[in-house]
C-alpha positions as a Markdown table, in Angstrom:
| # | Residue | x | y | z |
|---|---|---|---|---|
| 1 | Asn | 0.3 | 0.1 | -0.2 |
| 2 | Ser | 0.7 | 3.4 | -0.7 |
| 3 | Ser | 0.8 | 6.0 | 1.9 |
| 4 | Val | 0.0 | 9.8 | 2.7 |
| 5 | Gly | 3.3 | 11.3 | 1.4 |
| 6 | Gln | 4.2 | 9.2 | -1.4 |
| 7 | Leu | 3.1 | 8.8 | -4.9 |
| 8 | Pro | 0.4 | 6.1 | -5.2 |
| 9 | Asn | 1.6 | 2.8 | -5.5 |
| 10 | Val | 0.8 | 0.3 | -8.2 |
| 11 | Thr | 3.4 | -1.7 | -8.2 |
| 12 | Asn | 2.8 | -4.4 | -10.6 |
| 13 | Pro | -0.9 | -4.7 | -10.6 |
| 14 | Phe | -1.1 | -5.7 | -14.3 |
| 15 | Gly | 1.8 | -8.3 | -13.7 |
| 16 | Ser | 1.5 | -12.4 | -13.0 |
| 17 | Val | -2.1 | -13.5 | -12.8 |
| 18 | Lys | -1.1 | -15.0 | -9.3 |
| 19 | Ala | -2.2 | -12.0 | -7.6 |
| 20 | Lys | -3.5 | -13.3 | -3.7 |
| 21 | Trp | -4.4 | -11.6 | -0.8 |
| 22 | Lys | -1.7 | -10.5 | 0.8 |
| 23 | Gly | -2.1 | -10.3 | 4.5 |
| 24 | Asp | -4.8 | -9.6 | 5.5 |
| 25 | Ile | -7.4 | -6.4 | 4.6 |
| 26 | Gly | -6.4 | -3.3 | 6.4 |
| 27 | Glu | -2.8 | -4.3 | 6.6 |
| 28 | Asn | -0.8 | -1.2 | 6.7 |
| 29 | Ile | -3.4 | 1.0 | 6.2 |
| 30 | Glu | -3.5 | 2.8 | 9.4 |
| 31 | Asn | -0.5 | 4.6 | 8.2 |
| 32 | Val | -2.6 | 7.3 | 7.0 |
| 33 | Ser | -4.0 | 10.5 | 8.1 |
| 34 | Thr | -6.1 | 11.2 | 5.4 |
| 35 | Pro | -8.7 | 9.4 | 3.5 |
| 36 | Val | -7.2 | 6.7 | 0.8 |
| 37 | Leu | -9.0 | 4.9 | -1.9 |
| 38 | Thr | -8.3 | 1.5 | -2.7 |
| 39 | Leu | -10.1 | -0.1 | -5.8 |
| 40 | Met | -10.1 | -3.5 | -5.8 |
| 41 | Lys | -10.6 | -4.9 | -9.2 |
| 42 | Pro | -11.4 | -8.6 | -10.5 |
| 43 | Lys | -7.9 | -10.1 | -12.1 |
| 44 | Arg | -7.3 | -13.0 | -14.8 |
| 45 | Gln | -8.1 | -16.4 | -13.8 |
| 46 | Gly | -5.4 | -18.9 | -13.9 |
| 47 | Asp | -4.6 | -18.8 | -10.2 |
| 48 | Lys | -5.2 | -21.2 | -7.2 |
| 49 | Ser | -6.0 | -18.3 | -4.5 |
| 50 | Lys | -7.8 | -18.9 | -1.8 |
| 51 | Val | -10.4 | -15.6 | -2.2 |
| 52 | Ser | -13.4 | -17.2 | -4.5 |
| 53 | Glu | -14.9 | -14.7 | -6.5 |
| 54 | Asn | -15.9 | -14.6 | -10.1 |
| 55 | Val | -12.9 | -13.7 | -12.8 |
| 56 | Pro | -13.9 | -12.3 | -15.8 |
| 57 | Asp | -11.5 | -14.9 | -18.1 |
| 58 | Lys | -13.5 | -17.6 | -19.1 |
| 59 | Arg | -13.8 | -19.1 | -22.4 |
| 60 | Val | -16.1 | -18.7 | -24.8 |
| 61 | Lys | -17.5 | -17.3 | -28.0 |
| 62 | Thr | -17.1 | -13.2 | -28.7 |
| 63 | Lys | -20.1 | -11.2 | -29.9 |
| 64 | Ser | -18.9 | -10.6 | -32.9 |
| 65 | His | -19.3 | -13.3 | -36.2 |
| 66 | Pro | -19.9 | -16.0 | -33.1 |
| 67 | Ala | -20.4 | -18.4 | -36.0 |
| 68 | Lys | -16.4 | -18.3 | -37.1 |
| 69 | Thr | -14.9 | -18.2 | -33.7 |
| 70 | Gly | -15.5 | -21.8 | -32.6 |
| 71 | Asn | -13.0 | -23.6 | -34.3 |
| 72 | Leu | -10.4 | -20.2 | -33.6 |
| 73 | Asp | -11.1 | -20.6 | -30.0 |
| 74 | Ala | -10.4 | -25.0 | -30.3 |
| 75 | Asp | -6.7 | -23.6 | -32.1 |
| 76 | Ile | -6.4 | -21.4 | -29.3 |
| 77 | Val | -6.8 | -23.5 | -26.8 |
| 78 | Arg | -4.7 | -26.1 | -28.5 |
| 79 | Glu | -1.4 | -24.0 | -27.6 |
| 80 | Tyr | -2.0 | -23.7 | -24.3 |
| 81 | Asp | -0.4 | -26.3 | -22.0 |
| 82 | Glu | -2.9 | -28.9 | -21.3 |
| 83 | Thr | -2.9 | -28.8 | -17.5 |
| 84 | Leu | -2.8 | -25.2 | -17.1 |
| 85 | Val | -6.4 | -25.4 | -19.4 |
| 86 | Met | -7.5 | -28.5 | -16.9 |
| 87 | Asp | -6.6 | -25.9 | -13.8 |
| 88 | Ala | -8.6 | -23.1 | -15.5 |
| 89 | Lys | -11.7 | -25.6 | -15.9 |
| 90 | Arg | -11.6 | -26.7 | -12.4 |
| 91 | Asp | -11.1 | -23.1 | -11.0 |
| 92 | Ala | -13.5 | -21.8 | -13.3 |
| 93 | Asn | -15.5 | -19.9 | -10.6 |
| 94 | Ser | -12.5 | -18.8 | -8.5 |
| 95 | Leu | -11.2 | -15.2 | -9.4 |
| 96 | Thr | -8.0 | -13.2 | -8.1 |
| 97 | Leu | -8.3 | -9.4 | -7.0 |
| 98 | Ser | -6.1 | -6.6 | -8.0 |
| 99 | Leu | -5.6 | -3.9 | -5.4 |
| 100 | Trp | -5.2 | -0.6 | -6.5 |
| 101 | Asp | -4.3 | 1.8 | -3.8 |
| 102 | Phe | -4.5 | 6.0 | -4.0 |
| 103 | Gly | -2.6 | 8.3 | -2.2 |
| 104 | Gly | -4.8 | 11.0 | -0.8 |
| 105 | Gln | -2.9 | 14.4 | -1.5 |
| 106 | Gln | -4.5 | 16.8 | -3.6 |
| 107 | Val | -1.8 | 17.2 | -6.0 |
| 108 | Phe | -2.5 | 13.4 | -7.5 |
| 109 | Tyr | -5.7 | 14.4 | -7.9 |
| 110 | Ser | -5.7 | 15.4 | -11.3 |
| 111 | Met | -3.9 | 11.7 | -12.1 |
| 112 | His | -6.8 | 9.9 | -10.6 |
| 113 | His | -9.6 | 9.6 | -13.2 |
| 114 | Ile | -7.1 | 7.7 | -15.5 |
| 115 | Phe | -7.4 | 4.6 | -12.9 |
| 116 | Leu | -10.8 | 5.0 | -12.3 |
| 117 | Thr | -13.0 | 2.4 | -13.9 |
| 118 | Lys | -16.6 | 1.5 | -14.4 |
| 119 | Ser | -15.9 | -2.1 | -12.6 |
| 120 | Gly | -14.9 | -3.0 | -9.4 |
| 121 | Ile | -15.6 | -2.1 | -5.6 |
| 122 | Tyr | -13.8 | 1.0 | -4.3 |
| 123 | Val | -12.8 | 0.7 | -0.3 |
| 124 | Leu | -12.8 | 4.1 | 0.9 |
| 125 | Val | -10.9 | 4.4 | 4.0 |
| 126 | Phe | -10.4 | 6.7 | 6.4 |
| 127 | Asp | -9.0 | 7.9 | 9.9 |
| 128 | Ile | -12.4 | 7.5 | 12.7 |
| 129 | Arg | -10.5 | 10.1 | 15.2 |
| 130 | Glu | -10.4 | 12.9 | 12.5 |
| 131 | Leu | -14.5 | 12.8 | 12.3 |
| 132 | Leu | -14.6 | 12.6 | 16.2 |
| 133 | Glu | -12.3 | 15.6 | 16.4 |
| 134 | Pro | -13.6 | 19.1 | 15.5 |
| 135 | Asp | -10.5 | 20.4 | 14.6 |
| 136 | Thr | -10.0 | 17.8 | 12.1 |
| 137 | Arg | -13.6 | 16.9 | 10.8 |
| 138 | Asn | -14.2 | 19.7 | 8.7 |
| 139 | Glu | -11.0 | 18.8 | 6.6 |
| 140 | Ala | -11.8 | 14.9 | 6.8 |
| 141 | Asn | -15.0 | 16.1 | 5.3 |
| 142 | Ile | -13.5 | 17.4 | 2.4 |
| 143 | Tyr | -11.6 | 14.5 | 1.5 |
| 144 | Leu | -14.1 | 11.7 | 1.7 |
| 145 | Leu | -16.9 | 14.6 | -0.2 |
| 146 | Phe | -14.3 | 14.4 | -3.1 |
| 147 | Trp | -13.7 | 10.9 | -3.2 |
| 148 | Leu | -17.3 | 10.2 | -3.4 |
| 149 | Arg | -18.2 | 12.3 | -6.2 |
| 150 | Ser | -15.2 | 11.0 | -8.0 |
| 151 | Ile | -16.4 | 7.6 | -7.7 |
| 152 | Lys | -20.1 | 8.5 | -8.4 |
| 153 | Leu | -18.6 | 10.7 | -11.5 |
| 154 | His | -16.4 | 7.9 | -13.1 |
| 155 | Ala | -18.1 | 4.8 | -11.8 |
| 156 | Pro | -21.4 | 5.6 | -11.2 |
| 157 | Arg | -22.7 | 1.9 | -10.6 |
| 158 | Val | -20.1 | 0.2 | -8.6 |
| 159 | Pro | -20.3 | -0.5 | -4.5 |
| 160 | Ile | -18.5 | 1.7 | -2.4 |
| 161 | Leu | -17.4 | 0.3 | 1.2 |
| 162 | Leu | -16.6 | 2.8 | 3.4 |
| 163 | Val | -13.7 | 2.1 | 6.0 |
| 164 | Gly | -13.0 | 4.0 | 9.2 |
| 165 | Thr | -9.4 | 2.8 | 10.9 |
| 166 | Phe | -8.2 | 3.0 | 14.4 |
| 167 | Leu | -11.4 | 1.8 | 16.2 |
| 168 | Ala | -9.6 | 0.7 | 19.4 |
| 169 | Asp | -8.7 | 4.6 | 19.5 |
| 170 | Val | -12.5 | 5.3 | 20.7 |
| 171 | Met | -13.6 | 2.3 | 21.9 |
| 172 | Glu | -13.9 | 3.9 | 25.4 |
| 173 | Glu | -17.3 | 5.6 | 24.2 |
| 174 | Arg | -19.2 | 3.2 | 22.4 |
| 175 | Asp | -21.2 | 6.1 | 21.2 |
| 176 | Asn | -18.6 | 7.5 | 19.2 |
| 177 | Leu | -19.1 | 5.0 | 17.1 |
| 178 | Gln | -23.0 | 6.5 | 16.2 |
| 179 | Val | -21.5 | 9.8 | 16.2 |
| 180 | Ile | -19.4 | 9.1 | 13.4 |
| 181 | Asp | -22.3 | 7.2 | 11.7 |
| 182 | Lys | -24.8 | 10.7 | 11.8 |
| 183 | Ile | -21.4 | 12.2 | 10.4 |
| 184 | Leu | -21.2 | 10.4 | 7.4 |
| 185 | Arg | -25.4 | 10.5 | 7.0 |
| 186 | Glu | -25.2 | 13.7 | 7.0 |
| 187 | Leu | -22.2 | 14.2 | 5.1 |
| 188 | Met | -23.9 | 12.1 | 2.3 |
| 189 | Lys | -27.5 | 13.3 | 2.3 |
| 190 | Gly | -28.7 | 10.2 | 0.3 |
| 191 | Ser | -27.1 | 11.2 | -2.7 |
| 192 | Phe | -24.8 | 8.3 | -2.8 |
| 193 | Ser | -26.4 | 5.0 | -3.2 |
| 194 | Gln | -23.6 | 2.8 | -3.9 |
| 195 | Val | -22.4 | 3.0 | -0.6 |
| 196 | Val | -23.1 | -0.7 | 0.9 |
| 197 | Pro | -23.4 | -1.3 | 4.5 |
| 198 | Pro | -22.2 | -3.9 | 6.7 |
| 199 | Glu | -24.4 | -7.0 | 6.9 |
| 200 | Asn | -25.8 | -8.4 | 10.2 |
| 201 | Asp | -23.5 | -5.2 | 11.7 |
| 202 | Glu | -22.3 | -6.1 | 15.4 |
| 203 | Phe | -22.0 | -2.5 | 15.5 |
| 204 | Glu | -25.9 | -1.2 | 15.5 |
| 205 | Asn | -26.4 | -0.6 | 11.9 |
| 206 | Leu | -23.7 | 1.4 | 11.0 |
| 207 | Ile | -23.1 | 2.6 | 7.3 |
| 208 | Phe | -19.5 | 2.3 | 7.6 |
| 209 | Phe | -17.1 | -0.8 | 8.6 |
| 210 | Pro | -14.8 | 0.5 | 11.4 |
| 211 | Ile | -11.9 | -2.1 | 11.6 |
| 212 | Asp | -8.5 | -1.7 | 13.4 |
| 213 | Asn | -5.9 | -3.4 | 12.2 |
| 214 | Lys | -3.4 | -3.3 | 15.4 |
| 215 | Glu | -5.7 | -5.0 | 17.6 |
| 216 | Arg | -7.2 | -7.3 | 14.4 |
| 217 | Val | -10.8 | -6.0 | 15.0 |
| 218 | Ala | -13.2 | -6.9 | 12.5 |
| 219 | Ile | -11.0 | -7.5 | 9.1 |
| 220 | Glu | -12.3 | -10.8 | 8.2 |
| 221 | Arg | -15.4 | -9.2 | 8.5 |
| 222 | Leu | -14.8 | -6.4 | 6.1 |
| 223 | Arg | -12.5 | -9.1 | 3.7 |
| 224 | Ser | -15.9 | -11.0 | 3.5 |
| 225 | Ala | -17.9 | -8.2 | 2.6 |
| 226 | Ile | -15.3 | -7.7 | -0.4 |
| 227 | Glu | -15.7 | -11.2 | -2.3 |
| 228 | Gln | -19.4 | -11.4 | -1.2 |
| 229 | Leu | -19.6 | -7.8 | -3.4 |
| 230 | Ser | -17.1 | -9.8 | -5.9 |
| 231 | Gln | -19.1 | -12.4 | -6.1 |
| 232 | Arg | -22.1 | -10.9 | -7.3 |
| 233 | Glu | -21.2 | -8.3 | -9.5 |
| 234 | Asn | -22.4 | -8.9 | -13.1 |
| 235 | Ser | -19.3 | -8.1 | -15.3 |
| 236 | Ala | -17.0 | -10.5 | -13.6 |
| 237 | Ser | -18.8 | -13.2 | -14.4 |
| 238 | Gln | -18.7 | -12.2 | -18.2 |
| 239 | Glu | -17.6 | -14.6 | -20.5 |
| 240 | Ile | -14.6 | -14.1 | -23.4 |
| 241 | Ser | -13.2 | -15.5 | -26.6 |
| 242 | Met | -9.9 | -17.6 | -26.0 |
| 243 | Arg | -8.5 | -15.5 | -28.3 |
| 244 | Trp | -8.9 | -12.7 | -26.5 |
| 245 | Ile | -6.8 | -14.7 | -23.5 |
| 246 | Ala | -4.1 | -15.4 | -25.7 |
| 247 | Phe | -4.2 | -11.6 | -26.7 |
| 248 | Leu | -4.1 | -10.4 | -23.2 |
| 249 | Asp | -1.5 | -12.9 | -23.0 |
| 250 | Ser | 1.1 | -11.8 | -25.6 |
| 251 | Ile | 0.8 | -8.4 | -24.8 |
| 252 | Leu | 1.6 | -8.6 | -21.0 |
| 253 | Ser | 4.2 | -11.0 | -22.0 |
| 254 | Glu | 6.4 | -8.1 | -23.2 |
| 255 | Lys | 6.8 | -6.8 | -19.9 |
| 256 | Gln | 9.6 | -9.5 | -19.6 |
| 257 | Asn | 11.4 | -7.3 | -22.1 |
| 258 | Gln | 11.1 | -4.4 | -19.9 |
| 259 | Lys | 8.7 | -2.5 | -21.6 |
| 260 | Ala | 6.5 | -0.2 | -20.5 |
| 261 | Tyr | 4.0 | 0.0 | -23.2 |
| 262 | Leu | 3.4 | -0.9 | -27.0 |
| 263 | Thr | 2.5 | 1.1 | -30.0 |
| 264 | Phe | -0.9 | -0.3 | -31.6 |
| 265 | Ser | -0.2 | 0.5 | -34.8 |
| 266 | Asp | 3.2 | -1.5 | -34.7 |
| 267 | Glu | 2.7 | -3.8 | -32.1 |
| 268 | Val | -0.6 | -4.5 | -30.9 |
| 269 | Lys | -2.1 | -5.0 | -33.8 |
| 270 | Thr | 0.4 | -7.5 | -34.8 |
| 271 | Leu | 0.0 | -9.3 | -31.8 |
| 272 | Gly | -3.6 | -9.2 | -32.1 |
| 273 | Ile | -3.2 | -11.0 | -35.6 |
| 274 | Asn | -1.3 | -13.6 | -34.1 |
| 275 | Ala | -3.9 | -14.6 | -31.9 |
| 276 | Arg | -6.5 | -15.0 | -34.8 |
| 277 | Ile | -8.1 | -11.3 | -34.2 |
| 278 | Pro | -7.1 | -9.8 | -37.2 |
| 279 | Ser | -10.1 | -7.1 | -37.5 |
| 280 | Val | -9.1 | -3.8 | -36.0 |
| 281 | Arg | -12.7 | -3.5 | -34.6 |
| 282 | Glu | -12.5 | -6.5 | -32.1 |
| 283 | Gln | -9.1 | -6.1 | -31.0 |
| 284 | Asp | -10.3 | -2.2 | -30.0 |
| 285 | Glu | -13.2 | -4.2 | -28.6 |
| 286 | Ala | -10.9 | -6.4 | -26.6 |
| 287 | Leu | -8.4 | -3.7 | -25.5 |
| 288 | Ala | -11.8 | -2.0 | -24.0 |
| 289 | Phe | -12.2 | -4.6 | -21.7 |
| 290 | Phe | -8.7 | -5.1 | -20.7 |
| 291 | Asn | -8.1 | -1.4 | -19.8 |
| 292 | Glu | -12.1 | -1.5 | -17.8 |
| 293 | Arg | -10.6 | -4.6 | -16.2 |
| 294 | Gly | -7.2 | -3.2 | -15.2 |
| 295 | Leu | -5.3 | -5.4 | -16.8 |
| 296 | Leu | -3.8 | -2.5 | -18.6 |
| 297 | Ile | -4.5 | 0.8 | -19.7 |
| 298 | His | -5.4 | 2.3 | -23.3 |
| 299 | Met | -7.3 | 5.6 | -23.6 |
| 300 | Thr | -8.9 | 6.3 | -26.8 |
| 301 | Ser | -10.3 | 9.9 | -26.9 |
| 302 | Thr | -7.5 | 11.0 | -29.0 |
| 303 | Glu | -5.2 | 9.4 | -32.1 |
| 304 | Ile | -2.0 | 9.9 | -30.1 |
| 305 | Leu | -3.4 | 8.2 | -26.7 |
| 306 | Lys | -5.3 | 5.6 | -28.9 |
| 307 | Asn | -1.7 | 4.6 | -30.2 |
| 308 | Ile | -0.5 | 3.7 | -26.7 |
| 309 | Val | -1.2 | 0.8 | -24.7 |
| 310 | Val | 0.2 | 1.2 | -21.1 |
| 311 | Ile | 1.3 | -2.4 | -19.6 |
| 312 | Asn | 3.5 | -0.8 | -16.8 |
| 313 | Pro | 1.1 | 1.3 | -14.9 |
| 314 | Gln | 4.2 | 1.9 | -12.2 |
| 315 | Trp | 5.9 | 3.7 | -15.4 |
| 316 | Leu | 2.5 | 5.9 | -16.3 |
| 317 | Ile | 2.7 | 7.1 | -13.0 |
| 318 | Asp | 6.9 | 8.0 | -12.4 |
| 319 | Thr | 6.8 | 9.7 | -16.1 |
| 320 | Leu | 3.4 | 12.4 | -15.2 |
| 321 | Ser | 5.0 | 12.8 | -11.7 |
| 322 | Lys | 8.0 | 14.3 | -12.9 |
| 323 | Val | 5.5 | 17.1 | -14.0 |
| 324 | Ile | 2.2 | 16.8 | -11.5 |
| 325 | Cys | 3.9 | 16.2 | -7.8 |
| 326 | Asp | 5.3 | 19.3 | -5.3 |
| 327 | Gly | 7.9 | 21.1 | -6.6 |
| 328 | Asn | 9.3 | 22.3 | -3.1 |
| 329 | Ile | 9.3 | 18.6 | -2.4 |
| 330 | His | 10.7 | 16.9 | -5.8 |
| 331 | Ile | 12.4 | 19.3 | -8.0 |
| 332 | Asp | 15.9 | 19.8 | -7.7 |
| 333 | Phe | 15.7 | 23.4 | -8.9 |
| 334 | Gln | 19.8 | 23.9 | -8.8 |
| 335 | Glu | 19.5 | 20.9 | -11.5 |
| 336 | Phe | 17.4 | 22.8 | -13.9 |
| 337 | Lys | 19.0 | 25.8 | -12.9 |
| 338 | Thr | 21.9 | 23.9 | -14.6 |
| 339 | Val | 20.4 | 23.4 | -18.2 |
| 340 | Gly | 19.0 | 26.2 | -18.6 |
| 341 | Leu | 15.5 | 25.8 | -17.7 |
| 342 | Ala | 15.3 | 27.9 | -14.2 |
| 343 | Glu | 12.7 | 30.1 | -15.5 |
| 344 | Asp | 10.7 | 27.1 | -16.8 |
| 345 | Val | 10.5 | 25.1 | -13.9 |
| 346 | Ile | 9.5 | 28.2 | -11.7 |
| 347 | Ser | 6.6 | 29.0 | -14.3 |
| 348 | Thr | 5.3 | 25.0 | -14.2 |
| 349 | Phe | 5.4 | 25.2 | -10.6 |
| 350 | Glu | 3.8 | 28.7 | -9.7 |
| 351 | Thr | 1.6 | 29.5 | -12.9 |
| 352 | Ala | 1.0 | 25.8 | -14.2 |
| 353 | Leu | 2.0 | 27.2 | -17.2 |
| 354 | Thr | 4.6 | 25.0 | -18.6 |
| 355 | Ser | 7.2 | 25.0 | -21.3 |
| 356 | Arg | 8.1 | 22.4 | -24.5 |
| 357 | Asp | 11.9 | 22.5 | -23.5 |
| 358 | Phe | 10.7 | 21.4 | -19.9 |
| 359 | Leu | 8.4 | 18.5 | -20.8 |
| 360 | Glu | 11.0 | 17.5 | -23.7 |
| 361 | Tyr | 13.9 | 17.2 | -20.8 |
| 362 | Val | 11.9 | 15.9 | -17.8 |
| 363 | Trp | 10.3 | 13.2 | -19.8 |
| 364 | Lys | 13.7 | 13.0 | -22.1 |
| 365 | Gly | 12.3 | 13.1 | -24.9 |
| 366 | Glu | 10.0 | 10.2 | -24.8 |
| 367 | Leu | 6.2 | 10.1 | -25.7 |
| 368 | Val | 6.2 | 13.6 | -25.5 |
| 369 | Glu | 3.1 | 14.4 | -27.7 |
| 370 | Phe | 1.2 | 11.6 | -25.2 |
| 371 | Phe | 1.2 | 12.7 | -22.3 |
| 372 | Ile | 0.5 | 16.1 | -23.4 |
| 373 | Asp | -2.4 | 14.8 | -24.9 |
| 374 | Leu | -2.8 | 13.1 | -21.4 |
| 375 | Met | -2.6 | 15.9 | -19.6 |
């Protein structure tokens, strides 16, 4: 998990399909002092994780050309190791989860929309103590409203779980939980129907999940709620062609060659043809599906963006963070003065007006047009 004060850390969310629950949900979650958003997305089928959910990668026909895909799918299946195919059939009802953790700092807000997709489960984490303290309550409310509104804008139909940490610190007065519950309900004013309250709540019908990582209180209940919501999510049981899985495997395997992205026109299109998907239209459909599942990043609002398929999200964040960051903390002004860009860097971080020379320098001339379009 990333903590406040660091860049959002999404190390390897697109990597091995063997992503599992690592530790307990809630682990390290109490190191935050401002709300942090964790997005849990169904990942690819294939590992033997004990987390049981419905993964979107099963073997079937696509909507396009249904009469022609059967033989092609069969051909693709023959190319997979027999043991792998048998394991996939046996574990057809299992799921793995990919966890995305976003820092709560305002400077990174402009990047979050890239990763807020219309599928998944959103877990909005806050410090219970900050809502109880009058001096910190207003700022905490602002953070919570920002996240609630962002999720509602970008993912209006996905479930949201509100999770309050440091439960043990406020349990001396049991009424504290009811106070927090009242604050949250007044904050939302019935406008966020996506919020899913705990079922059979031992804490008297609260709208949020109070937990304590240090004392291991209510962690299992939160894990169970996430698993149950994953089972119910319709998008998680959507069936896709084996050709699409082969297409995805060939794309992600390029990470072994230390690639952070692929070009659609030169590389991805060829991989699609090799996976028996010659139609550019169907390749676009597959990439949109993979993007929504958090398996890769493919933006399509401009032709320049559409031509880049990102397979390493940390590279994307690291590159953007060279411009979208706290200049007083992350920028070495002496370095830019040495290369004659002192005025450029001051303009960038004081007026939000930057120069092409500055962008070329910090991005080392790589995909500058792509990042300008993205920003």
